[in-house]
All heavy atoms as an XYZ file, in Angstrom:
966
protein
N      47.876      5.455    -46.659
C      48.938      6.411    -47.146
C      48.650      7.672    -46.527
O      47.805      8.421    -46.799
C      49.012      6.504    -48.557
C      49.295      5.169    -49.337
S      49.303      5.457    -51.024
C      51.118      5.871    -51.318
N      49.598      8.146    -45.603
C      49.469      9.537    -44.934
C      49.607     10.675    -45.835
O      48.927     11.615    -45.624
C      50.517      9.512    -43.900
N      50.435     10.523    -46.907
C      50.485     11.711    -47.812
C      49.531     11.755    -48.960
O      49.556     12.782    -49.794
C      51.899     11.727    -48.466
C      53.007     11.889    -47.301
O      52.639     12.464    -46.317
O      53.990     11.275    -47.507
N      48.563     10.795    -49.019
C      47.649     10.745    -50.103
C      46.520     11.807    -50.002
O      45.918     11.877    -49.036
C      47.132      9.468    -50.170
S      45.797      9.212    -51.531
N      46.316     12.389    -51.116
C      45.087     13.332    -51.159
C      44.273     12.987    -52.321
O      43.504     13.832    -52.792
C      45.699     14.827    -51.337
C      46.360     15.337    -50.044
O      45.902     15.078    -49.028
N      47.448     16.059    -50.302
N      44.274     11.744    -52.731
C      43.579     11.398    -54.057
C      42.001     11.665    -53.938
O      41.363     12.081    -54.838
C      43.762     10.071    -54.507
S      43.082      8.710    -53.447
N      41.467     11.436    -52.737
C      40.013     11.622    -52.602
C      39.677     13.063    -52.493
O      38.512     13.504    -52.732
C      39.469     10.919    -51.344
O      40.038     11.416    -50.229
N      40.738     14.004    -52.312
C      40.325     15.420    -52.318
C      40.542     16.116    -53.588
O      40.130     17.229    -53.690
C      41.301     16.117    -51.152
C      41.024     15.493    -49.840
C      42.098     16.215    -48.803
C      41.851     15.648    -47.380
N      43.008     16.128    -46.543
N      41.117     15.416    -54.468
C      41.388     16.046    -55.877
C      40.211     16.072    -56.591
O      39.412     15.153    -56.611
C      42.380     15.298    -56.669
C      43.875     15.243    -55.938
O      44.062     16.226    -55.168
O      44.603     14.469    -56.322
N      39.876     17.268    -57.148
C      38.766     17.383    -58.073
C      39.116     16.723    -59.471
O      40.172     16.929    -59.994
C      38.452     18.842    -58.282
C      37.397     19.100    -59.244
C      36.143     19.418    -58.535
C      34.996     19.809    -59.520
N      33.778     19.085    -59.446
N      38.213     15.818    -59.848
C      38.462     15.058    -61.021
C      38.053     15.891    -62.284
O      37.019     16.730    -62.165
C      37.698     13.705    -60.976
C      38.080     12.784    -59.962
C      39.354     12.210    -60.081
C      39.683     11.160    -58.897
N      40.945     10.673    -59.046
N      38.608     15.814    -63.436
C      38.223     16.528    -64.564
C      37.256     15.584    -65.380
O      37.624     14.511    -65.793
C      39.465     16.765    -65.565
O      40.402     17.644    -64.717
C      38.999     17.491    -66.746
N      36.027     16.001    -65.403
C      34.924     15.376    -66.135
C      34.551     16.185    -67.251
O      34.008     17.335    -67.041
C      33.882     14.963    -65.253
C      32.644     14.363    -66.023
C      34.291     14.101    -64.103
N      34.678     15.718    -68.539
C      34.082     16.422    -69.686
C      32.800     15.749    -70.231
O      32.784     14.497    -70.267
C      35.195     16.479    -70.731
C      36.612     17.260    -70.332
C      37.512     17.207    -71.416
C      36.233     18.761    -69.848
N      31.866     16.666    -70.567
C      30.586     16.038    -70.934
C      30.397     16.327    -72.486
O      30.576     17.523    -72.824
C      29.562     16.684    -70.046
C      29.753     16.529    -68.620
C      28.727     17.507    -67.845
C      29.580     15.157    -68.096
N      29.846     15.346    -73.120
C      29.608     15.553    -74.602
C      28.194     14.956    -74.880
O      27.858     13.897    -74.449
C      30.507     14.723    -75.513
C      31.937     15.159    -75.168
C      32.663     14.470    -74.124
C      32.686     15.952    -75.912
C      33.971     14.713    -73.884
C      34.085     16.325    -75.698
C      34.769     15.651    -74.589
O      36.080     15.943    -74.365
N      27.400     15.574    -75.864
C      26.153     15.030    -76.256
C      26.108     15.059    -77.790
O      26.688     16.025    -78.392
C      25.019     15.787    -75.733
N      25.480     14.132    -78.396
C      25.229     14.235    -79.807
C      24.158     15.328    -79.978
O      23.487     15.728    -79.088
C      24.690     12.946    -80.399
S      22.841     12.640    -80.108
N      24.109     15.908    -81.173
C      23.188     17.049    -81.377
C      22.394     16.710    -82.618
O      22.292     17.627    -83.568
C      23.874     18.378    -81.432
O      24.502     18.626    -80.155
N      21.897     15.573    -82.785
C      21.134     15.217    -83.896
C      19.716     15.852    -83.911
O      19.334     16.776    -83.094
N      18.942     15.540    -84.869
C      17.643     16.105    -85.090
C      16.440     15.529    -84.292
O      15.395     16.117    -84.314
N      16.534     14.458    -83.616
C      15.395     13.644    -83.046
C      15.387     14.105    -81.579
O      16.160     14.638    -81.025
C      15.567     12.108    -83.300
N      14.252     13.610    -80.968
C      14.040     13.868    -79.477
C      14.988     13.262    -78.605
O      15.413     13.772    -77.613
C      12.662     13.106    -79.078
C      12.514     11.720    -79.343
O      13.242     11.161    -80.306
N      11.962     10.929    -78.448
N      15.710     12.084    -79.078
C      16.750     11.477    -78.144
C      17.937     12.375    -78.257
O      18.680     12.419    -77.187
C      17.010     10.047    -78.637
C      15.805      9.132    -78.230
C      17.330      9.967    -80.099
N      18.343     13.055    -79.288
C      19.381     13.927    -79.188
C      19.134     15.225    -78.388
O      20.105     15.615    -77.617
C      19.735     14.383    -80.574
N      17.976     15.717    -78.508
C      17.569     16.909    -77.679
C      17.715     16.494    -76.147
O      18.226     17.205    -75.339
C      16.211     17.358    -77.956
C      15.665     18.414    -77.031
C      14.222     18.757    -77.319
O      13.350     17.868    -77.645
O      13.808     19.920    -77.035
N      17.292     15.263    -75.770
C      17.253     14.674    -74.471
C      18.752     14.611    -74.100
O      19.128     14.906    -72.932
C      16.497     13.402    -74.231
N      19.536     14.084    -74.799
C      20.997     13.896    -74.546
C      21.671     15.204    -74.319
O      22.345     15.504    -73.311
C      21.663     13.189    -75.676
N      21.302     16.270    -75.075
C      21.857     17.597    -74.893
C      21.341     18.166    -73.599
O      22.225     18.760    -72.872
C      21.496     18.399    -76.187
C      22.150     19.756    -76.074
O      23.401     19.974    -76.364
O      21.462     20.792    -75.706
N      20.199     18.106    -73.386
C      19.598     18.708    -72.150
C      19.957     18.045    -71.026
O      20.355     18.737    -69.991
C      18.005     18.698    -72.325
C      17.394     19.696    -73.321
C      15.925     19.519    -73.449
C      17.671     21.086    -73.032
N      20.396     16.847    -71.013
C      20.801     16.099    -69.820
C      22.302     16.510    -69.515
O      22.593     16.776    -68.293
C      20.736     14.527    -70.078
N      23.029     16.513    -70.597
C      24.466     16.948    -70.306
C      24.547     18.449    -69.842
O      25.260     18.833    -68.920
C      25.217     16.727    -71.617
C      26.589     17.527    -71.641
C      25.416     15.315    -71.886
N      23.637     19.246    -70.344
C      23.673     20.672    -69.900
C      23.177     20.756    -68.361
O      23.739     21.439    -67.640
C      22.765     21.614    -70.808
C      23.276     21.836    -72.207
C      22.383     22.637    -72.997
N      22.974     22.683    -74.352
C      24.040     23.340    -74.772
N      24.600     24.161    -73.900
N      24.487     23.255    -75.985
N      22.222     19.998    -68.094
C      21.692     19.978    -66.772
C      22.787     19.501    -65.809
O      23.127     20.078    -64.706
C      20.490     19.036    -66.544
C      19.941     18.976    -65.162
C      18.813     18.101    -65.131
O      17.909     18.149    -65.970
O      18.607     17.367    -64.073
N      23.736     18.567    -66.257
C      24.817     18.087    -65.369
C      25.906     19.026    -65.374
O      26.477     19.233    -64.328
C      25.332     16.759    -66.026
C      24.380     15.592    -65.939
S      25.029     14.125    -66.647
C      26.359     13.686    -65.526
N      26.032     19.757    -66.440
C      27.068     20.933    -66.367
C      26.561     21.950    -65.285
O      27.425     22.363    -64.596
C      27.227     21.482    -67.805
C      28.112     22.645    -67.807
S      28.270     23.430    -69.356
C      26.555     24.163    -69.501
N      25.477     22.395    -65.425
C      24.877     23.426    -64.610
C      24.909     22.980    -63.044
O      24.927     23.826    -62.131
C      23.693     24.047    -65.031
C      23.644     24.845    -66.204
C      22.934     24.486    -67.350
C      24.647     25.801    -66.390
C      23.061     25.049    -68.616
C      24.673     26.508    -67.570
C      23.884     26.146    -68.629
N      24.810     21.681    -62.856
C      24.823     21.051    -61.539
C      26.218     20.867    -60.994
O      26.327     20.604    -59.805
C      24.033     19.787    -61.522
N      27.167     21.025    -61.795
C      28.476     20.891    -61.404
C      29.171     19.433    -61.563
O      30.078     19.267    -60.987
N      28.453     18.687    -62.285
C      28.892     17.338    -62.594
C      30.116     17.218    -63.460
O      30.838     16.178    -63.478
C      27.921     16.376    -63.084
C      26.791     16.263    -62.017
O      26.982     15.914    -60.962
O      25.520     16.295    -62.486
N      30.335     18.223    -64.244
C      31.517     18.274    -65.254
C      31.294     19.598    -66.118
O      30.504     20.408    -65.848
N      32.230     19.558    -67.094
C      32.274     20.684    -68.027
C      31.825     20.177    -69.386
O      32.402     19.241    -69.888
C      33.648     21.251    -68.037
O      34.046     21.719    -66.798
C      33.771     22.436    -69.042
N      30.868     20.840    -70.025
C      30.517     20.454    -71.296
C      31.658     20.815    -72.272
O      32.219     21.865    -72.182
C      29.229     21.167    -71.782
C      28.449     20.548    -72.845
S      26.777     21.069    -72.869
C      26.227     20.191    -74.411
N      31.858     19.894    -73.236
C      33.120     20.195    -74.086
C      32.612     20.008    -75.587
O      31.434     19.539    -75.776
C      34.237     19.276    -73.735
C      35.526     19.778    -73.976
C      36.086     21.010    -73.588
C      36.298     19.077    -74.938
C      37.189     21.504    -73.921
C      37.680     19.700    -75.321
C      38.077     20.890    -74.819
N      33.352     20.351    -76.520
C      33.033     20.418    -77.916
C      33.329     19.147    -78.685
O      34.375     18.845    -79.093
C      33.848     21.576    -78.585
S      33.305     21.858    -80.262
N      32.136     18.417    -78.962
C      32.318     17.185    -79.729
C      32.735     17.495    -81.123
O      33.528     16.622    -81.762
C      30.917     16.396    -79.676
C      30.827     15.141    -80.411
C      31.782     14.035    -79.861
C      29.424     14.662    -80.416
N      32.145     18.584    -81.674
C      32.609     18.859    -83.081
C      34.052     19.200    -83.191
O      34.607     18.825    -84.154
C      31.880     20.130    -83.532
N      34.697     19.834    -82.056
C      36.074     20.085    -82.120
C      36.891     18.783    -82.136
O      37.955     18.675    -82.835
N      36.367     17.693    -81.357
C      37.097     16.476    -81.398
C      36.979     15.889    -82.855
O      38.045     15.344    -83.348
C      36.365     15.490    -80.352
C      36.425     16.120    -78.901
C      37.124     14.197    -80.427
C      37.730     16.319    -78.236
N      35.819     15.912    -83.444
C      35.654     15.360    -84.738
C      36.349     16.054    -85.798
O      36.736     15.476    -86.876
N      36.524     17.379    -85.581
C      37.305     18.192    -86.504
C      38.838     17.928    -86.435
O      39.524     18.570    -87.280
C      36.868     19.621    -86.330
N      39.213     17.299    -85.475
C      40.645     16.975    -85.279
C      41.407     18.142    -84.659
O      42.697     18.271    -84.868
N      40.835     19.027    -83.998
C      41.479     20.096    -83.268
C      42.466     19.569    -82.184
O      41.895     18.900    -81.189
C      40.623     21.119    -82.582
C      39.424     21.538    -83.657
C      41.219     22.288    -81.987
C      39.962     22.331    -84.734
N      43.653     19.652    -82.408
C      44.619     18.990    -81.617
C      44.470     19.378    -80.008
O      44.613     18.458    -79.221
C      46.128     19.184    -82.072
C      46.470     18.578    -83.288
O      45.857     17.581    -83.660
O      47.431     19.129    -83.972
N      44.402     20.568    -79.759
C      44.208     20.922    -78.341
C      42.983     20.448    -77.657
O      42.989     20.063    -76.537
N      41.881     20.243    -78.425
C      40.708     19.715    -77.930
C      40.868     18.181    -77.623
O      40.383     17.614    -76.654
C      39.415     19.958    -78.729
C      39.073     21.439    -78.727
S      37.582     21.746    -79.771
C      37.183     23.440    -79.277
N      41.484     17.524    -78.627
C      41.685     16.164    -78.500
C      42.524     15.854    -77.252
O      42.288     14.921    -76.533
C      42.298     15.540    -79.805
C      41.180     15.436    -80.878
C      41.798     14.765    -82.022
N      40.664     14.386    -83.066
C      40.955     13.743    -84.150
N      42.149     13.263    -84.487
N      39.864     13.435    -84.941
N      43.617     16.688    -77.083
C      44.575     16.484    -75.953
C      43.825     16.693    -74.685
O      44.010     15.964    -73.719
C      45.689     17.367    -76.084
C      46.871     17.071    -75.131
C      47.242     15.518    -75.232
O      47.656     15.048    -76.253
N      47.335     14.695    -74.116
N      42.971     17.639    -74.574
C      42.133     18.032    -73.436
C      41.338     16.852    -73.047
O      41.281     16.400    -71.944
C      41.322     19.243    -73.576
O      42.225     20.431    -73.777
C      40.442     19.570    -72.279
N      40.750     16.172    -74.057
C      39.896     15.046    -73.812
C      40.678     13.822    -73.332
O      40.393     13.113    -72.382
C      39.241     14.752    -75.106
N      41.960     13.660    -73.930
C      42.875     12.661    -73.482
C      43.204     12.765    -72.015
O      43.418     11.859    -71.206
C      44.105     12.382    -74.337
C      43.707     11.834    -75.584
C      45.063     11.556    -76.521
N      44.657     11.098    -77.846
C      44.470     11.847    -78.902
N      44.722     13.076    -78.884
N      44.100     11.295    -80.100
N      43.470     14.058    -71.628
C      43.993     14.340    -70.348
C      42.889     14.294    -69.219
O      43.216     14.314    -68.076
C      44.527     15.745    -70.302
C      46.001     15.755    -71.102
O      46.550     14.917    -71.380
O      46.227     16.988    -71.450
N      41.647     14.342    -69.638
C      40.601     14.303    -68.588
C      40.416     12.966    -67.878
O      41.001     11.912    -68.266
C      39.224     14.436    -69.427
N      40.014     13.013    -66.574
C      39.872     11.839    -65.902
C      38.837     10.927    -66.438
O      38.928      9.756    -66.495
C      39.487     12.083    -64.495
C      40.682     12.813    -63.625
O      41.667     12.262    -63.554
O      40.510     14.002    -63.270
N      37.715     11.603    -67.023
C      36.730     10.731    -67.746
C      35.994     11.740    -68.727
O      35.743     12.881    -68.293
C      35.746      9.945    -66.835
C      34.917     11.007    -65.942
C      34.815      9.028    -67.553
N      35.641     11.220    -69.801
C      34.811     11.849    -70.816
C      33.545     11.119    -70.802
O      33.524      9.979    -70.951
C      35.331     11.852    -72.158
C      36.766     12.569    -72.322
O      36.673     13.786    -72.437
N      37.853     11.947    -72.193
N      32.370     11.799    -70.535
C      31.088     11.115    -70.636
C      30.541     11.515    -72.051
O      30.322     12.736    -72.381
C      30.198     11.642    -69.565
C      28.734     11.142    -69.700
C      28.661      9.600    -69.442
C      27.871     11.814    -68.739
N      30.269     10.538    -72.703
C      29.782     10.642    -74.151
C      28.332     10.120    -74.123
O      28.011      8.957    -73.822
C      30.567      9.874    -75.229
C      29.974     10.079    -76.552
C      32.014     10.379    -75.141
N      27.365     11.034    -74.615
C      25.956     10.568    -74.510
C      25.438     10.654    -75.959
O      25.396     11.805    -76.620
C      25.135     11.456    -73.673
C      23.452     11.072    -73.612
C      25.632     11.416    -72.294
N      25.094      9.570    -76.559
C      24.625      9.430    -77.820
C      23.034      9.315    -77.879
O      22.542      8.731    -76.925
C      25.072      8.302    -78.684
C      26.150      8.660    -79.765
O      26.085      9.698    -80.271
O      27.162      7.921    -79.751
N      22.326      9.750    -78.771
C      20.847      9.597    -78.750
C      20.362      8.246    -79.265
O      19.481      7.630    -78.713
N      21.133      7.784    -80.326
C      20.477      6.503    -80.891
C      21.588      5.588    -81.360
O      22.715      5.787    -81.193
C      19.662      6.891    -82.187
S      20.592      7.580    -83.542
N      21.190      4.384    -81.999
C      22.248      3.396    -82.287
C      23.207      3.793    -83.448
O      24.125      3.011    -83.741
C      21.344      2.232    -82.764
C      20.059      2.379    -82.078
C      19.892      3.867    -81.952
N      22.990      4.914    -84.031
C      23.988      5.378    -85.106
C      25.317      5.672    -84.476
O      26.322      5.511    -85.060
C      23.448      6.543    -85.883
C      24.437      7.056    -86.967
C      22.178      6.153    -86.573
N      25.223      6.074    -83.153
C      26.440      6.170    -82.327
C      27.415      7.283    -82.806
O      28.707      7.021    -82.830
C      27.095      4.874    -82.140
C      26.322      3.904    -81.336
O      25.501      4.220    -80.603
O      26.615      2.667    -81.383
N      26.972      8.234    -83.367
C      27.918      9.338    -84.028
C      28.919      9.816    -82.966
O      30.180      9.961    -83.306
C      27.094     10.502    -84.450
S      25.896     10.055    -85.775
N      28.482     10.259    -81.765
C      29.512     10.736    -80.790
C      30.456      9.641    -80.372
O      31.700      9.882    -80.338
C      28.722     11.220    -79.533
N      30.060      8.404    -80.202
C      31.014      7.419    -79.851
C      32.068      7.246    -81.086
O      33.164      6.984    -80.861
C      30.294      6.086    -79.661
C      31.096      4.901    -79.326
C      30.364      3.606    -79.055
C      31.138      2.456    -78.407
N      32.268      2.092    -79.349
N      31.502      7.101    -82.271
C      32.324      7.084    -83.438
C      33.405      8.268    -83.576
O      34.505      8.001    -83.963
C      31.667      6.914    -84.666
C      30.841      5.598    -84.739
C      29.938      5.679    -86.012
C      29.238      4.167    -85.963
N      28.152      4.169    -86.967
N      33.012      9.391    -83.134
C      33.982     10.506    -83.177
C      35.012     10.156    -82.211
O      36.290     10.346    -82.539
C      33.303     11.843    -82.682
C      34.344     12.910    -82.382
C      32.385     12.356    -83.898
N      34.804      9.734    -80.948
C      35.799      9.423    -79.942
C      36.629      8.273    -80.503
O      37.936      8.235    -80.329
C      35.123      9.140    -78.629
C      35.088     10.250    -77.740
C      34.230     11.251    -78.084
C      35.972     10.414    -76.639
C      34.096     12.407    -77.315
C      35.962     11.566    -75.904
C      35.107     12.602    -76.200
N      36.058      7.173    -81.012
C      36.868      5.989    -81.475
C      37.743      6.416    -82.622
O      38.895      5.994    -82.642
C      35.890      4.892    -81.917
C      35.227      4.167    -80.746
O      35.614      4.443    -79.597
O      34.084      3.654    -81.005
N      37.259      7.230    -83.635
C      38.108      7.645    -84.678
C      39.215      8.505    -84.265
O      40.327      8.441    -84.844
C      37.247      8.437    -85.717
C      37.875      8.754    -87.105
C      36.864      9.242    -88.014
C      37.537      9.535    -89.345
N      36.679     10.023    -90.265
N      39.032      9.288    -83.143
C      40.182     10.201    -82.637
C      41.088      9.402    -81.751
O      42.103      9.930    -81.404
C      39.511     11.251    -81.783
N      40.736      8.063    -81.470
C      41.719      7.240    -80.674
C      41.679      7.596    -79.143
O      42.652      7.318    -78.393
N      40.591      8.244    -78.843
C      40.482      8.723    -77.331
C      39.572      7.487    -76.758
O      38.519      7.284    -77.030
C      39.594     10.024    -77.211
C      40.359     11.022    -77.979
C      39.375     10.354    -75.751
C      39.636     12.384    -78.151
N      40.197      6.951    -75.623
C      39.631      5.734    -75.136
C      39.079      5.920    -73.646
O      38.403      5.132    -73.197
C      40.676      4.664    -75.059
C      41.168      4.298    -76.371
C      42.396      3.229    -76.405
O      42.873      3.006    -75.421
O      42.610      2.706    -77.524
N      39.403      7.030    -73.114
C      39.013      7.277    -71.745
C      37.619      7.868    -71.624
O      37.397      8.954    -71.107
C      40.027      8.066    -70.859
C      40.220      9.507    -71.612
O      40.112      9.630    -72.712
N      40.705     10.387    -70.802
N      36.580      7.013    -72.062
C      35.283      7.584    -71.988
C      34.342      6.564    -71.433
O      34.478      5.465    -71.648
C      34.848      8.207    -73.375
C      34.669      7.169    -74.491
C      33.404      6.448    -74.623
C      35.731      6.962    -75.410
C      33.264      5.605    -75.627
C      35.520      5.963    -76.359
C      34.341      5.311    -76.570
O      34.172      4.429    -77.572
N      33.285      7.178    -70.860
C      31.997      6.404    -70.420
C      30.959      6.663    -71.453
O      30.958      7.903    -72.126
C      31.721      6.860    -69.058
N      30.120      5.746    -71.649
C      29.197      5.919    -72.771
C      27.796      5.486    -72.377
O      27.592      4.604    -71.696
C      29.599      5.080    -73.896
C      28.818      5.064    -75.031
C      28.811      6.166    -75.950
C      27.928      4.146    -75.431
C      28.074      6.287    -77.116
C      27.126      4.160    -76.536
C      27.302      5.283    -77.424
O      26.500      5.398    -78.497
N      26.758      6.379    -72.912
C      25.439      6.117    -72.704
C      24.753      6.427    -74.048
O      25.086      7.364    -74.814
C      24.750      7.141    -71.755
C      25.329      6.775    -70.267
C      23.182      6.857    -71.770
C      24.797      7.870    -69.232
N      23.897      5.423    -74.428
C      22.973      5.556    -75.616
C      21.647      5.696    -75.047
O      21.019      4.769    -74.464
C      23.129      4.303    -76.578
C      22.364      4.448    -77.849
C      22.319      3.245    -78.754
N      23.623      2.865    -79.157
C      24.117      1.593    -79.042
N      23.328      0.631    -78.476
N      25.346      1.304    -79.419
N      20.932      6.908    -75.403
C      19.610      7.216    -74.865
C      18.659      6.070    -75.221
O      17.843      5.787    -74.354
C      19.228      8.495    -75.264
C      17.783      8.845    -75.009
C      20.162      9.607    -74.810
N      18.614      5.625    -76.476
C      17.691      4.571    -76.790
C      17.861      3.346    -75.981
O      16.826      2.566    -75.797
C      17.653      4.255    -78.309
O      19.000      3.874    -78.681
C      17.184      5.400    -79.116
N      18.900      3.079    -75.469
C      19.151      1.925    -74.601
C      18.436      2.109    -73.205
O      18.205      1.090    -72.489
C      20.672      1.662    -74.295
C      21.393      1.084    -75.507
O      20.787      0.654    -76.461
O      22.631      1.002    -75.464
N      18.102      3.227    -72.965
C      17.317      3.479    -71.705
C      15.745      3.325    -71.830
O      14.949      3.703    -71.020
C      17.664      4.878    -71.228
C      19.141      5.190    -70.867
C      19.374      6.588    -70.441
C      19.688      4.170    -69.861
N      15.403      2.905    -73.053
C      13.980      2.743    -73.268
C      13.256      3.934    -73.825
O      12.039      3.975    -73.858
N      14.022      4.857    -74.217
C      13.443      6.074    -74.912
C      13.493      5.928    -76.319
O      14.513      5.814    -77.012
C      14.243      7.324    -74.468
C      14.230      7.400    -72.934
C      13.667      8.522    -75.058
C      15.179      8.386    -72.266
N      12.247      6.031    -76.977
C      12.193      5.729    -78.417
C      12.587      6.930    -79.278
O      12.241      8.116    -78.862
C      10.725      5.333    -78.723
C      10.478      4.965    -80.232
C       9.107      4.548    -80.461
O       8.314      4.323    -79.598
O       8.808      4.492    -81.633
N      13.316      6.776    -80.217
C      13.638      7.873    -81.220
C      12.590      8.188    -82.173
O      11.958      7.458    -82.813
C      15.025      7.506    -82.002
C      15.439      8.444    -82.958
C      16.662      7.904    -83.815
C      17.008      9.045    -84.895
N      18.225      8.520    -85.635
N      12.236      9.588    -81.965
C      11.119     10.033    -82.844
C      11.534     11.475    -83.256
O      11.936     12.287    -82.622
C       9.949     10.069    -82.048
O       9.574      8.863    -81.435
C       8.642     10.413    -82.943
N      11.471     11.580    -84.631
C      11.714     12.955    -85.146
C      10.489     13.749    -85.088
O       9.360     13.292    -85.088
C      12.219     12.870    -86.724
C      13.626     12.257    -86.742
C      14.057     12.427    -88.159
C      15.572     11.836    -88.160
N      16.100     11.933    -89.362
N      10.691     15.047    -84.874
C       9.549     16.112    -84.842
C       8.790     16.052    -83.571
O       7.708     16.518    -83.507
N       9.304     15.499    -82.552
C       8.756     15.364    -81.210
C       9.696     15.894    -80.089
O      11.044     15.491    -80.153
C       8.278     13.930    -80.818
C       7.805     13.851    -79.471
C       7.258     13.424    -81.819
N       9.345     16.735    -79.261
C      10.246     17.221    -78.211
C      10.349     16.153    -77.080
O       9.522     15.225    -76.955
C       9.597     18.411    -77.469
C       9.328     19.666    -78.378
C      10.578     20.335    -78.911
N      11.459     20.647    -78.034
C      11.809     21.931    -77.478
N      10.986     23.004    -77.787
N      12.686     22.113    -76.626
N      11.497     16.053    -76.540
C      11.806     15.267    -75.404
C      11.015     15.674    -74.169
O      10.546     16.809    -74.127
C      13.325     15.023    -75.108
S      14.073     16.549    -74.354
N      10.863     14.743    -73.145
C      10.274     15.312    -71.903
C      11.309     15.432    -70.684
O      12.377     14.910    -70.914
C       9.286     14.283    -71.515
O       9.957     12.940    -71.255
C       8.263     13.829    -72.685
N      10.937     16.078    -69.788
C      11.718     16.266    -68.621
C      11.911     14.980    -67.936
O      13.092     14.790    -67.369
C      11.063     17.336    -67.658
O       9.793     16.853    -67.253
N      10.969     14.037    -67.867
C      11.238     12.669    -67.396
C      12.387     12.010    -68.082
O      13.112     11.276    -67.526
C       9.894     11.865    -67.351
C       8.817     12.421    -66.547
C       8.108     13.605    -67.131
O       8.167     13.886    -68.284
O       7.357     14.267    -66.312
N      12.309     12.064    -69.436
C      13.342     11.354    -70.158
C      14.776     12.010    -69.937
O      15.765     11.338    -69.725
C      13.057     11.577    -71.807
C      11.920     10.829    -72.220
C      11.435     11.193    -73.571
O      11.745     12.186    -74.070
N      10.853     10.172    -74.305
N      14.770     13.308    -69.804
C      16.160     14.014    -69.329
C      16.572     13.542    -67.984
O      17.706     13.175    -67.837
C      16.030     15.476    -69.445
C      17.241     16.234    -68.943
C      15.572     15.986    -70.863
N      15.619     13.493    -67.019
C      15.985     12.928    -65.640
C      16.523     11.576    -65.730
O      17.394     11.192    -64.962
C      14.849     13.161    -64.763
O      14.353     14.436    -64.688
N      15.880     10.724    -66.524
C      16.395      9.274    -66.688
C      17.790      9.201    -67.147
O      18.598      8.435    -66.648
C      15.365      8.565    -67.615
C      15.591      7.111    -67.634
C      14.533      6.456    -68.456
C      14.499      4.996    -68.353
N      13.322      4.349    -69.074
N      18.150     10.060    -68.107
C      19.497     10.155    -68.702
C      20.380     10.693    -67.585
O      21.492      9.972    -67.430
C      19.641     10.959    -69.873
C      18.684     10.228    -70.952
C      20.958     11.086    -70.344
C      18.360     11.295    -72.210
N      20.018     11.719    -66.846
C      20.970     12.261    -65.927
C      21.200     11.265    -64.788
O      22.386     11.128    -64.406
C      20.426     13.617    -65.375
C      21.017     14.014    -63.965
C      20.326     14.683    -66.371
N      20.113     10.630    -64.435
C      20.388      9.568    -63.291
C      21.310      8.459    -63.729
O      22.222      8.096    -63.034
C      19.069      8.924    -62.950
N      21.183      7.927    -64.963
C      22.041      6.924    -65.457
C      23.444      7.477    -65.664
O      24.415      6.721    -65.266
C      21.579      6.389    -66.885
C      22.400      5.388    -67.484
C      22.476      4.065    -66.513
C      23.339      3.014    -67.218
N      23.373      1.777    -66.382
N      23.627      8.642    -66.067
C      24.997      9.277    -66.312
C      25.743      9.472    -64.915
O      26.829      9.127    -64.726
C      24.795     10.609    -67.044
N      24.914      9.938    -64.023
C      25.524     10.043    -62.582
C      25.886      8.733    -62.077
O      27.067      8.661    -61.367
C      24.670     10.847    -61.568
C      24.555     12.257    -62.092
C      23.749     13.050    -61.161
N      23.856     14.456    -61.421
C      22.865     15.367    -61.279
N      21.649     14.943    -60.776
N      23.022     16.639    -61.668
N      25.156      7.844    -62.228
C      25.510      6.368    -61.781
C      26.820      5.917    -62.419
O      27.706      5.373    -61.805
C      24.329      5.475    -62.161
C      24.531      3.981    -61.738
C      23.486      3.202    -62.273
O      22.268      3.563    -61.990
O      23.667      2.167    -62.921
N      26.808      6.068    -63.665
C      28.043      5.748    -64.465
C      29.331      6.522    -64.130
O      30.419      5.859    -63.923
C      27.702      5.898    -65.988
C      28.729      5.280    -67.009
C      28.943      3.826    -66.869
C      28.313      5.672    -68.440
N      29.099      7.778    -63.957
C      30.271      8.660    -63.448
C      30.771      8.200    -62.123
O      31.908      8.172    -61.843
C      29.901     10.099    -63.489
C      29.887     10.806    -64.935
C      29.428     12.192    -64.916
C      31.284     10.694    -65.593
N      29.833      7.943    -61.143
C      30.300      7.580    -59.837
C      31.090      6.228    -59.894
O      32.088      6.170    -59.125
C      28.942      7.349    -58.990
N      30.671      5.382    -60.833
C      31.560      4.135    -60.898
C      32.848      4.430    -61.473
O      33.937      3.908    -61.158
C      30.716      3.141    -61.900
C      31.406      1.814    -61.830
O      31.585      1.255    -60.815
O      31.704      1.424    -62.889
N      32.942      5.267    -62.459
C      34.216      5.587    -63.154
C      35.188      6.329    -62.378
O      36.462      6.232    -62.389
C      34.013      6.307    -64.489
C      33.333      5.511    -65.570
C      34.456      4.699    -66.284
C      33.849      3.939    -67.390
N      34.789      2.855    -67.836
N      34.553      7.207    -61.391
C      35.468      8.144    -60.612
C      35.769      7.559    -59.232
O      36.587      8.171    -58.574
C      34.751      9.405    -60.524
C      34.601     10.317    -61.816
C      33.713     11.464    -61.530
C      35.921     10.665    -62.378
N      35.203      6.475    -58.821
C      35.651      5.760    -57.626
C      36.900      5.371    -57.679
O      37.514      4.988    -58.807
C      34.653      4.851    -57.079
C      34.597      3.453    -57.852
C      33.699      2.533    -57.477
C      33.693      1.159    -58.149
N      32.672      0.383    -57.806
N      37.607      5.143    -56.593
C      38.907      4.652    -56.648
C      39.936      5.585    -56.311
O      39.669      6.666    -55.808
N      41.148      5.365    -56.746
C      42.301      6.212    -56.362
C      43.187      5.294    -55.624
O      42.926      4.149    -55.385
N      44.192      5.918    -55.190
C      45.233      5.007    -54.582
C      44.815      4.579    -53.219
O      45.395      3.601    -52.595
C      46.595      5.775    -54.523
S      46.570      7.240    -53.530
N      43.858      5.142    -52.658
C      43.487      4.810    -51.183
C      42.329      3.851    -51.218
O      41.964      3.305    -50.192
C      43.058      6.109    -50.418
S      44.333      7.189    -50.242
N      41.743      3.575    -52.363
C      40.453      2.636    -52.275
C      40.772      1.283    -52.803
O      41.837      0.972    -53.191
C      39.377      3.150    -53.081
O      39.707      3.418    -54.287
């Protein structure tokens, strides 16, 4: 398609992390912040989605992809999105990456790097395509 610019368009990627009290939540938050500062997307307000703020929910619906990173199998962040009826999200659970949930322990930089790598792999898959591919 000669008129197509789909590969040139900047995609809207919104990033969310759970903010629980265990090491896996800390790792989720730090990974999402690292991605934001690297330009992988914009960190957005999970609490606002959960609180039912219409503008925030609409912004999430309008995004090309929302990356949701939960720390553990309680899946609080995922449940916020499901309850809000927002379906355009990619999802990572930190404990699924082999990182054990432990309260009172700080996460490590290696754990954060592992989450970032998985998140970038997932985003690359979600964002590929367009009318030309």
